[in-house]
N, C-alpha and C positions, 0 to 999 in steps of 0.2 A: 835475708829477706829476698824473696825473687823479684821484687822492684829493684833492689839495688844491684843485683847481678845482671839484670836486663839494663839498666841504665850503665853500669859499667862495659857491658859488651857493646852497646850502642856508641859509648865514646870511643871504643877500638876502631869500630867499623867506619865511624864518621870522620875521625880525626885526619886521616890522609887525604880526604876529600877537599880539593883546592878550592871548590864552590862553597864551602861551608865556613862561615866565620866563627861559629861558637854553637855550643849546645848548654841548655840549662835545664834544671830541674825545679819544679813549683810544687804547690799544694801541699798534702800532708806531710811531704818529705820535710819541709821547712820547720815544721813544728815537732818533729820526732812523733809523730803520731801514726805512722805505717804500722798497719797490721796485715794479717792474712785476707782482710776484705777490702783492702786500699787499692785503688787504681794507681797508675804513674802518669804523672804529668810533665811532659817534655817540652821543650821550646827551642826548635831549631832554627836557627840564625844563618840565612844565605845571602850570598852576594846579589843575586837575581831574584826577583819576586817569584815564589813557587806556587803561592795559594791560589793564583787564578787558573791553574791548571791542575785538576783532580789527577789525572794520570802521573804527573811528576810527583804529587803527593805520596801517591801510592807505591810509587817506585821506590821511593826513599824509605816508606814504611817496610816494603818487603823485604829490603837489605837488612833489617834489625833482628829477624827472627822468623820463628815459624808462623808466618802470617796467616790468620785465617779469613778475615773480613775487615772492612773499613768502610766508613761514610763520612761526609764533612758535615760539619755542626751547625747547619743554618738553623734547625730547631731549637738551639740553645743561643741564637744570635751571634755565632762564631763560626762562618764559613771558613775561616783560617785553620781551624782544627779538623785533623783528622782523627775520628775515634775508631781505635783500632782493638781487634781481639786476635791474640797470639796463643798458640798451642805449646804444650810440653815445656813449661807448665801454662795452664790457662790464665791469662793476665789480660786485663783492660788497661790499654796504654792511650793516652790523648797525646797527639803530636801538633803542637802549634807551629805552623810555618811562618816566619816573619823575615822581614829584612833590617837590616841594621838601625834604620830611621824608625821603624815601627817597633823594635824593641824599646825605645824610649818610653813610650807609654805603656804603663803596666799597672796591675792591681797590687802586685807584691813584688818583693825584690827576691829573685831567684837565686839559688845556687849554682854557680857556673862549674861546668863539667869540661867544656872546651872554651877557649877563649883567645883566639889567634891576635898576636899583637896588642892583646889588652884592650880590645875594641869594646868588649862587652862591659869589663870594668868602668871604661872610661865613659859609655854610656850611662851606666849607672850613677856615676858621680856627678853627672851633669842633668840628672833628672830626679823625679820624685816618684815613688809609688802612690798611687791613690786609688783606694777601693771606693766603687760607685755606691753611695747611699742614697735612699730613696727619698724623693721629692715630697714632702708632706703635704704640699698645696696639690700636687697631682694626684695623690690617693683621695685627700678630700673632695676634690672636685668630681671623683668617680664614684667614691663609695657608696653613697646614697641610691645613685642608679643602678648600680650592682645589686644591692640589696631589692631594689624593685624587680631587677630582673628574676632574681631568685624566688620573688614572692610569685610572679607570672608562672613560672614552671611549676612552682608547687600547687598554685591554684588551677593549673589546666591538668594537673596529674602525671606531669613529667618529672618523676620523682628521682629517676637515675641521673637526669641532666642537673637537676638540683643539687643532688649528692656530690656529683662530681665539681660542681660549681664553688662547693664549699672548700675543697681542696684547693681551688685557685685561690680563694682568698686567703687560706692559710699558708699558700707559697709567697703571695704577691703582699699581702697587708700583715698578717698577725705573726708570720715566722719572723721577717726582717724586725718589726717594731719590738717585738718581744726580745730578740737578740740585742738589739741597741739598748734596751731598758738593762739588760743584764749584762751589759759592758763586753759585747761580742760583735763579730763583724755580720753584716745583715745577709747572710747566705741563705736565704728562703727558709726552709724548715731543716736544714742539715744540722745534724747532732743536737736538736732542741731536748732530746731526752737527758742530755748531760750537761747542756750548756745554760739552760733556764733554770730558775730558782723553781723549788716544788709547786709553790702556790700558782706562779705564773704558768707552769706546765700544765696543771690541772685546770686551768681556766682555757688554756689552748684545747685539752682534750674536750671541754664542754662544746667544742664548735664542730664535733665529729658525731653525724647522725648515723642513724640506722635508717633502713629502706622502709620509712614509715611517715605518713603526713606529719603527725604531730612530733616525731623526732625531729623532722627536719626545720618546722617550724620554731620547736625549742632552741636547737643549735643555732638556728639564725639569731633567735631572740638573744642567745648567749653571744654570739659574733658582735651584734650591735653593742650590748653591754661592755665587752671587752674593747672594742674600739673606741667607745666614748671614754673608758678610763684611760687607754693609752694616749688618746689625743690630749687629755689634760697633763698627763706626765710628761710627754714628749714635745708637743707642738709649741713652737713660739708663737708670741702674739699676733706677729705679722701675717700668719697664716687665716685666709679668710674662710671662716667655717660657714658651709653653705645651710645655715639654718632653716630657712624656708622649704628648701627642698627636703631637708631630714623631716620636718614636721608632715610634710605632705605624705611622705613614704611611710612613715611611723603610721599615721592615720589610715593608710591603705593596709598596712599592717596587720592594725586591729580587724579591719573588715574581712580580711582573708581568714584570720585566726576564728573568728566569730562564725565564719558559715559551717553548716553542718556538713 
């Protein structure tokens, strides 16, 4: 696989660098799910902090292969990641730049490619990987206002914005909750085609509208039904349900749907 060839080359290039403490690989590599469509997730651990200087990040990235372009990952909440595209072969590589102290905090336990003086192994043994799970109260406090927002867009005829907003709900609410229900990590809508049970996947698909007013309303109604079901199945009793907001929004839903 080209990802493994790239990682092996990166190891050879970076190992002599005295400023490099270690190199690790994460993502689909860890579950042996790499295929021709996979990217490569590298973690570069250095003595000094590099992630505060994009030029230094780029300098390292350009050493590793036929570099085409790269940009930092603020849009996914991780500015320490440089998202890169290499050529010959064309390959997407994410390089996360961290110090040894930062390496302790992680969502999974990576495979070590370089570990000078066993420092990464020691950091792993003294810490615990913790994947971020959604806060159910955070979702409940926002969900009904989000539904109202979608109804405003449909009511005004801003169908494209409402259409896109349904994608947001799948990424933030339905994908993660359904993946949790199916004993998977809540990674948005990643691999829902294979990691959800067929019935759950069909329910998720019912939240996908076409560019049509009634289809948007139908998919939003399906979204409400799915959320109510998942709330029963997953939420603990301590979650404070926003029943008054829910009732008011659903009354407004009926009024929008009944308009000609």
